[in-house]
Steps between C-alpha positions, in 0.01 A plus 500: 500500500561298185731687267675687780870570502759295683554791737130516584495123564804526727348785694166319537667178612709695753186669637333160535805358675508788747126463563552131581790580738789375286839536663770713337335537158749627242460586131798471268497650153654187353435609141791744531743205524323196352241390248332265754235756598456871560445468876558253783291533814673318784340453840489269799222337694531393861385141441398255230138608540592869478703443182208311345245763603717779351515306173127428504418866564705619203380215277134574577530875447689467173263231373199726566684775314570261210877518536633182344711270718762327286634261762509432870709273717545404863150572631439158654826506696463866595873560546564698179204582279569645158227677300604582144299770326756543221613855564455456877631207701385474861719307745346417839739331741507370851776699667752214514472437125521870425825529692640190330418600141556873562357622170568860597873423508486279191329781308685775689563701185124538443370831637270478798175691453463733797257751344233476234465778244 
């Protein structure tokens, strides 16, 4: 998986999130409105443990595939975990934090990915 496109990373991370029962997983094509990344994957977990297990599942899969993690934050607390892969940033929230920060509204001008080509 090393050397794959941002779109392929986003799709793979979304598939992993769905497999691990993430709640309300959403992909935003953030690169259309910002230089931060090409894609944001935003999801919720039902508890601290669920948030951490979602992060661990993605981290493990991407590590095996040699996709380089640039930074991560929030894993120990498990309320909002951020996984930065450069062109893909994964946000895993507990539901309360997701509602509070409301990244979908904050980045409301970024197109939501509903279909993959």
